[in-house]
N, C-alpha and C positions, 0 to 999 in steps of 0.2 A: 504494500500500500504506500503510495506516495504521500508526501506532506500535504499536497493540494487535496488529495482524496479524503484526508482526515479533517478538513475544515468543515465547519458548519455554516450554511448560508441561510439567510432569511429570504422570503419570497421576492422582496424588492431587489435583493442582490442578484438573484437568479434572473430576474427580468432584465437587469442591466447587462449581465454577462451574456444571456441568450440574444438580446437585441444586437449587441456588438458583434457577436459571433455570426449570427445570421447575416448581418449586413456585410461583414468582412468576406464571408464565403460567397455570398451572392455577387459581390463586386468582382470576384476572381473566378467565378464559375467553379467553385470547389464544393463537392458534396460533403455535407456536414458529417456524415458517418464514414467518410473515407479516412485513411491514415493521416492525410494532410489536415483534414478537418479536425480530427482528434488531437493532433499536435498543436494546432492553433488554439483549440479549447484549453489545453493545458497551459499554454503560454498566457492566454487571457486570464485564467484563474490566478496565475502567478502575478501578473500585472495588477489585477484587482487587489490582491493581498498586499501588493507593494504601494497601494494608495490611489490607484486610478479607479475612482468609484462612480464615474458617470459613463454612459455609453460613448459620448463624444471623446472623453478623455482616454478611454480604452482604445478606441479606434485610432486616435493620434499615436498612442504608445505602440500599438501593433504596427502602424505604418512606419514609425521611427525604427522599430526593431527589424522590420523587413529591409530597411535601407542599409543596415549595418551588417 
């Protein structure tokens, strides 16, 4: 079990994460249940835990991570 899997989220947290993830995957034509989609989900959870608590902030952080 990863550290991210052991975290507990409230419904609003899940909404933010899901919204950012769905948007990210749709923009890149990535299937959410693909290996790449699951990898992005893990990264999004880590970024959320690091303090990116809005959908827009998560999308910006994901974009910045993609550029590096």
